[in-house]
C-alpha atoms as an extended CHARMM CRD file, in Angstrom:
* protein
*
       153  EXT
         1         1  MET       CA             -8.4950000000       -9.3600000000       25.5670000000  PROA      1               0.0000000000
         2         2  GLN       CA            -11.4490000000      -10.9370000000       27.5730000000  PROA      2               0.0000000000
         3         3  LEU       CA            -14.7160000000       -9.2790000000       27.8680000000  PROA      3               0.0000000000
         4         4  ASP       CA            -14.4730000000       -8.9660000000       31.8520000000  PROA      4               0.0000000000
         5         5  THR       CA            -10.9170000000       -7.0890000000       31.1660000000  PROA      5               0.0000000000
         6         6  ARG       CA            -12.4020000000       -4.9070000000       28.4530000000  PROA      6               0.0000000000
         7         7  PHE       CA            -15.2450000000       -4.0210000000       31.0210000000  PROA      7               0.0000000000
         8         8  ARG       CA            -12.9060000000       -3.1340000000       33.7690000000  PROA      8               0.0000000000
         9         9  LEU       CA            -10.7770000000       -0.5990000000       31.4000000000  PROA      9               0.0000000000
        10        10  THR       CA            -14.0300000000        0.9810000000       29.9780000000  PROA      10              0.0000000000
        11        11  ALA       CA            -15.3060000000        1.3390000000       33.5010000000  PROA      11              0.0000000000
        12        12  LEU       CA            -11.7090000000        2.7660000000       34.8650000000  PROA      12              0.0000000000
        13        13  LEU       CA            -11.8300000000        5.2200000000       32.0840000000  PROA      13              0.0000000000
        14        14  SER       CA            -15.2140000000        6.3840000000       32.8500000000  PROA      14              0.0000000000
        15        15  VAL       CA            -14.6470000000        6.9660000000       36.2720000000  PROA      15              0.0000000000
        16        16  THR       CA            -11.4290000000        8.8390000000       35.3820000000  PROA      16              0.0000000000
        17        17  LEU       CA            -13.2960000000       10.9860000000       33.0610000000  PROA      17              0.0000000000
        18        18  LEU       CA            -16.1740000000       11.5790000000       35.1700000000  PROA      18              0.0000000000
        19        19  GLY       CA            -13.9650000000       12.3780000000       38.1550000000  PROA      19              0.0000000000
        20        20  ALA       CA            -11.7960000000       15.0560000000       36.3000000000  PROA      20              0.0000000000
        21        21  CYS       CA            -14.8880000000       16.5820000000       34.7870000000  PROA      21              0.0000000000
        22        22  ALA       CA            -16.5240000000       16.8430000000       38.4080000000  PROA      22              0.0000000000
        23        23  HSD       CA            -13.5130000000       18.6580000000       39.5720000000  PROA      23              0.0000000000
        24        24  GLY       CA            -13.4130000000       20.9930000000       36.5720000000  PROA      24              0.0000000000
        25        25  ASP       CA            -10.3780000000       19.4280000000       34.9160000000  PROA      25              0.0000000000
        26        26  TRP       CA            -11.4520000000       18.8620000000       31.2460000000  PROA      26              0.0000000000
        27        27  VAL       CA             -9.7580000000       15.7100000000       29.7300000000  PROA      27              0.0000000000
        28        28  GLU       CA             -8.8950000000       16.3750000000       26.1770000000  PROA      28              0.0000000000
        29        29  VAL       CA             -9.6500000000       13.0990000000       24.0090000000  PROA      29              0.0000000000
        30        30  PRO       CA             -7.4760000000       12.8160000000       20.9770000000  PROA      30              0.0000000000
        31        31  LYS       CA             -9.0590000000       13.0070000000       17.6250000000  PROA      31              0.0000000000
        32        32  PRO       CA             -8.9900000000        9.5870000000       15.4330000000  PROA      32              0.0000000000
        33        33  MET       CA             -6.0100000000        9.1630000000       13.1830000000  PROA      33              0.0000000000
        34        34  GLU       CA             -6.4350000000       10.7720000000        9.6150000000  PROA      34              0.0000000000
        35        35  LEU       CA             -5.1810000000        8.3800000000        6.9300000000  PROA      35              0.0000000000
        36        36  ALA       CA             -4.1200000000        9.1890000000        3.4630000000  PROA      36              0.0000000000
        37        37  CYS       CA             -6.8220000000        8.8280000000        0.6910000000  PROA      37              0.0000000000
        38        38  LEU       CA             -5.8460000000        6.7060000000       -2.0280000000  PROA      38              0.0000000000
        39        39  GLY       CA             -8.1470000000        8.0950000000       -4.6000000000  PROA      39              0.0000000000
        40        40  TYR       CA             -9.4660000000       11.6060000000       -5.5510000000  PROA      40              0.0000000000
        41        41  SER       CA            -13.0350000000       10.6280000000       -5.7950000000  PROA      41              0.0000000000
        42        42  ARG       CA            -13.4540000000        9.4120000000       -2.4620000000  PROA      42              0.0000000000
        43        43  PRO       CA            -14.8990000000       11.4680000000        0.5880000000  PROA      43              0.0000000000
        44        44  CYS       CA            -11.1980000000       11.9170000000        2.2420000000  PROA      44              0.0000000000
        45        45  ALA       CA             -9.8970000000       13.4530000000       -0.7460000000  PROA      45              0.0000000000
        46        46  ASN       CA             -9.4110000000       16.7960000000        1.1220000000  PROA      46              0.0000000000
        47        47  ILE       CA             -6.7660000000       15.3740000000        3.3150000000  PROA      47              0.0000000000
        48        48  PRO       CA             -3.1130000000       16.0390000000        1.6850000000  PROA      48              0.0000000000
        49        49  VAL       CA             -1.4240000000       13.5040000000       -0.3110000000  PROA      49              0.0000000000
        50        50  ARG       CA              1.5360000000       13.5030000000       -2.4220000000  PROA      50              0.0000000000
        51        51  PRO       CA              0.2720000000       13.9030000000       -6.0010000000  PROA      51              0.0000000000
        52        52  PRO       CA              0.5110000000       11.0750000000       -8.5200000000  PROA      52              0.0000000000
        53        53  VAL       CA              3.8320000000       11.0550000000      -10.4230000000  PROA      53              0.0000000000
        54        54  ALA       CA              3.9890000000        9.6850000000      -14.1160000000  PROA      54              0.0000000000
        55        55  LYS       CA              7.2190000000        8.3420000000      -14.0640000000  PROA      55              0.0000000000
        56        56  THR       CA              8.6090000000        6.7910000000      -17.2200000000  PROA      56              0.0000000000
        57        57  LEU       CA             11.2130000000        4.0740000000      -17.8140000000  PROA      57              0.0000000000
        58        58  ALA       CA             14.4290000000        5.9100000000      -18.9710000000  PROA      58              0.0000000000
        59        59  GLY       CA             16.8260000000        3.3410000000      -21.1200000000  PROA      59              0.0000000000
        60        60  PRO       CA             16.6380000000       -0.0950000000      -21.1990000000  PROA      60              0.0000000000
        61        61  LEU       CA             14.6950000000       -2.0270000000      -18.2380000000  PROA      61              0.0000000000
        62        62  ASN       CA             18.0560000000       -3.9930000000      -17.2910000000  PROA      62              0.0000000000
        63        63  GLY       CA             16.0380000000       -5.6280000000      -14.2210000000  PROA      63              0.0000000000
        64        64  ASP       CA             16.9800000000       -8.6550000000      -12.5840000000  PROA      64              0.0000000000
        65        65  PRO       CA             13.6090000000      -11.2010000000      -12.4050000000  PROA      65              0.0000000000
        66        66  GLU       CA             14.9860000000      -13.1070000000       -9.6170000000  PROA      66              0.0000000000
        67        67  ARG       CA             15.7620000000      -10.0830000000       -7.4460000000  PROA      67              0.0000000000
        68        68  GLY       CA             12.3580000000       -8.7610000000       -8.5050000000  PROA      68              0.0000000000
        69        69  ARG       CA             10.6020000000      -11.9990000000       -7.1800000000  PROA      69              0.0000000000
        70        70  GLU       CA             12.3960000000      -11.5960000000       -3.7090000000  PROA      70              0.0000000000
        71        71  ILE       CA             11.3570000000       -7.6730000000       -3.4720000000  PROA      71              0.0000000000
        72        72  ALA       CA              7.5310000000       -8.5340000000       -4.5920000000  PROA      72              0.0000000000
        73        73  PHE       CA              7.2880000000      -11.2740000000       -2.0390000000  PROA      73              0.0000000000
        74        74  ALA       CA              9.2550000000       -9.3250000000        0.7370000000  PROA      74              0.0000000000
        75        75  ARG       CA              6.6250000000       -7.9660000000        3.4720000000  PROA      75              0.0000000000
        76        76  ASP       CA              9.2130000000       -5.1830000000        4.4120000000  PROA      76              0.0000000000
        77        77  LYS       CA              9.4580000000       -4.3930000000        0.4710000000  PROA      77              0.0000000000
        78        78  GLY       CA              6.8800000000       -4.7410000000       -2.2830000000  PROA      78              0.0000000000
        79        79  ASN       CA              4.6520000000       -6.9160000000       -0.5050000000  PROA      79              0.0000000000
        80        80  CYS       CA              3.0380000000       -7.5550000000       -3.6450000000  PROA      80              0.0000000000
        81        81  LEU       CA              1.5740000000      -10.7800000000       -2.3830000000  PROA      81              0.0000000000
        82        82  ALA       CA             -0.6940000000       -8.9820000000        0.0600000000  PROA      82              0.0000000000
        83        83  CYS       CA             -2.9740000000       -8.2820000000       -2.9080000000  PROA      83              0.0000000000
        84        84  HSD       CA             -1.8800000000      -10.0360000000       -5.9890000000  PROA      84              0.0000000000
        85        85  ALA       CA             -1.4970000000      -13.8710000000       -6.7030000000  PROA      85              0.0000000000
        86        86  MET       CA              2.0350000000      -14.0650000000       -8.3630000000  PROA      86              0.0000000000
        87        87  THR       CA              4.1090000000      -16.9640000000       -9.9000000000  PROA      87              0.0000000000
        88        88  GLY       CA              5.5800000000      -18.7810000000       -7.1410000000  PROA      88              0.0000000000
        89        89  GLY       CA              3.8950000000      -16.9630000000       -4.4640000000  PROA      89              0.0000000000
        90        90  THR       CA              2.0440000000      -18.4610000000       -1.6940000000  PROA      90              0.0000000000
        91        91  GLN       CA             -0.8550000000      -17.1490000000        0.5190000000  PROA      91              0.0000000000
        92        92  THR       CA             -1.7290000000      -14.6720000000       -2.1890000000  PROA      92              0.0000000000
        93        93  GLY       CA             -4.1560000000      -11.9350000000       -1.9600000000  PROA      93              0.0000000000
        94        94  THR       CA             -7.2210000000      -11.6080000000       -3.8380000000  PROA      94              0.0000000000
        95        95  ARG       CA             -7.6100000000       -7.6580000000       -4.0010000000  PROA      95              0.0000000000
        96        96  GLY       CA             -5.4020000000       -6.9030000000       -6.8980000000  PROA      96              0.0000000000
        97        97  PRO       CA             -5.5470000000       -8.5410000000      -10.2670000000  PROA      97              0.0000000000
        98        98  ASP       CA             -3.8920000000      -12.0990000000      -10.6680000000  PROA      98              0.0000000000
        99        99  LEU       CA             -0.4050000000      -11.5320000000      -12.1120000000  PROA      99              0.0000000000
       100       100  THR       CA              0.7650000000      -15.1670000000      -12.2940000000  PROA      100             0.0000000000
       101       101  HSD       CA              0.8660000000      -14.6180000000      -16.2450000000  PROA      101             0.0000000000
       102       102  TYR       CA              1.3890000000      -11.1330000000      -16.3670000000  PROA      102             0.0000000000
       103       103  GLY       CA              4.1070000000      -11.1940000000      -18.8260000000  PROA      103             0.0000000000
       104       104  ALA       CA              1.6230000000      -12.6330000000      -21.5160000000  PROA      104             0.0000000000
       105       105  THR       CA             -0.4880000000       -9.6630000000      -21.4240000000  PROA      105             0.0000000000
       106       106  GLY       CA              1.7850000000       -7.8130000000      -24.1220000000  PROA      106             0.0000000000
       107       107  ARG       CA              2.2560000000       -4.6580000000      -21.7930000000  PROA      107             0.0000000000
       108       108  THR       CA              5.7370000000       -3.0140000000      -22.4070000000  PROA      108             0.0000000000
       109       109  ASP       CA              8.2670000000       -2.3510000000      -19.9290000000  PROA      109             0.0000000000
       110       110  GLY       CA              7.5970000000        0.9620000000      -19.8350000000  PROA      110             0.0000000000
       111       111  ASP       CA              3.7900000000        0.8000000000      -19.1580000000  PROA      111             0.0000000000
       112       112  THR       CA              4.5020000000       -1.6780000000      -16.5040000000  PROA      112             0.0000000000
       113       113  PHE       CA              7.1410000000        0.3190000000      -14.9640000000  PROA      113             0.0000000000
       114       114  THR       CA              4.6240000000        3.3220000000      -14.8240000000  PROA      114             0.0000000000
       115       115  MET       CA              1.9900000000        1.3290000000      -13.0410000000  PROA      115             0.0000000000
       116       116  VAL       CA              4.3110000000       -0.0120000000      -10.3740000000  PROA      116             0.0000000000
       117       117  TYR       CA              6.0880000000        3.1500000000       -9.7470000000  PROA      117             0.0000000000
       118       118  ASP       CA              2.2370000000        4.9200000000       -9.2150000000  PROA      118             0.0000000000
       119       119  MET       CA             -0.9800000000        3.4690000000      -10.6550000000  PROA      119             0.0000000000
       120       120  ARG       CA             -2.7580000000        6.2520000000       -9.6870000000  PROA      120             0.0000000000
       121       121  VAL       CA             -1.6820000000        7.8010000000      -12.9170000000  PROA      121             0.0000000000
       122       122  ILE       CA             -3.7800000000        5.3710000000      -14.7920000000  PROA      122             0.0000000000
       123       123  ASN       CA             -6.4700000000        4.6850000000      -12.2270000000  PROA      123             0.0000000000
       124       124  PRO       CA             -7.1320000000        7.4810000000       -9.7880000000  PROA      124             0.0000000000
       125       125  ASP       CA             -9.1770000000        5.1420000000       -7.4800000000  PROA      125             0.0000000000
       126       126  THR       CA             -6.7520000000        2.5250000000       -7.2250000000  PROA      126             0.0000000000
       127       127  LEU       CA             -5.7710000000        0.7140000000       -3.9110000000  PROA      127             0.0000000000
       128       128  MET       CA             -2.1690000000        0.0500000000       -5.0490000000  PROA      128             0.0000000000
       129       129  PRO       CA              0.1130000000        2.1260000000       -3.1800000000  PROA      129             0.0000000000
       130       130  PRO       CA              2.2960000000        4.5460000000       -4.9970000000  PROA      130             0.0000000000
       131       131  ILE       CA              5.4370000000        2.2810000000       -4.8130000000  PROA      131             0.0000000000
       132       132  GLY       CA              7.7120000000        4.9830000000       -6.3240000000  PROA      132             0.0000000000
       133       133  THR       CA              6.2450000000        8.2340000000       -5.4490000000  PROA      133             0.0000000000
       134       134  ASN       CA              6.2750000000        7.1960000000       -1.6110000000  PROA      134             0.0000000000
       135       135  VAL       CA              9.6510000000        5.8900000000       -2.1350000000  PROA      135             0.0000000000
       136       136  ILE       CA              8.4580000000        2.2790000000       -0.6810000000  PROA      136             0.0000000000
       137       137  LEU       CA             10.9560000000        1.1100000000       -3.6320000000  PROA      137             0.0000000000
       138       138  THR       CA             13.9210000000        2.4380000000       -5.1660000000  PROA      138             0.0000000000
       139       139  GLU       CA             14.0030000000        3.1080000000       -9.1650000000  PROA      139             0.0000000000
       140       140  GLU       CA             16.2910000000       -0.0260000000       -9.6200000000  PROA      140             0.0000000000
       141       141  GLU       CA             13.9980000000       -2.1770000000       -7.2350000000  PROA      141             0.0000000000
       142       142  ILE       CA             11.1060000000       -1.2250000000       -9.1520000000  PROA      142             0.0000000000
       143       143  ARG       CA             13.0090000000       -2.4400000000      -12.4160000000  PROA      143             0.0000000000
       144       144  ASP       CA             13.7930000000       -5.6810000000      -10.8920000000  PROA      144             0.0000000000
       145       145  VAL       CA              9.9600000000       -6.2520000000       -9.8790000000  PROA      145             0.0000000000
       146       146  VAL       CA              8.8740000000       -5.0230000000      -13.6390000000  PROA      146             0.0000000000
       147       147  ALA       CA             11.7670000000       -7.8210000000      -14.8730000000  PROA      147             0.0000000000
       148       148  PHE       CA             10.2030000000      -10.4070000000      -12.5180000000  PROA      148             0.0000000000
       149       149  LEU       CA              6.5620000000       -9.4770000000      -13.8040000000  PROA      149             0.0000000000
       150       150  GLN       CA              7.5180000000       -9.6210000000      -17.5380000000  PROA      150             0.0000000000
       151       151  ALA       CA              9.0500000000      -12.8870000000      -16.7690000000  PROA      151             0.0000000000
       152       152  SER       CA              5.8050000000      -14.3230000000      -15.4490000000  PROA      152             0.0000000000
       153       153  ARG       CA              3.8450000000      -16.3760000000      -18.4160000000  PROA      153             0.0000000000
């Protein structure tokens, strides 16, 4: 939007509001949208959010690493590349840790599953969305992503 257009819109809004107030008609200005807080030690912690869920891996992982890669890279699914560097990914984010060699870290399938499901269980101030708690991915999709991470060496 050009500066001239923004100025015209601002002027029009101001005249409209002043005109309404001059005639005794008050215009209610909407409040800014409240966003969910991702950490309990932040000022926004009084906004209700789903509590962290410590979900454990039941049974063997049985995930498909190739499907997990597709889910992790899909913008309408995991969208892990928005924050992480991952094996085979392009245009990776730098906000989260580099996961290109995650499988070499020695973390178990169960630990990884819990972290992907809801990282707030381990780190309450994480910026990672609660993937399982907020039903962004199904449990089977999370298993596939975990299999992909564990295969990344």
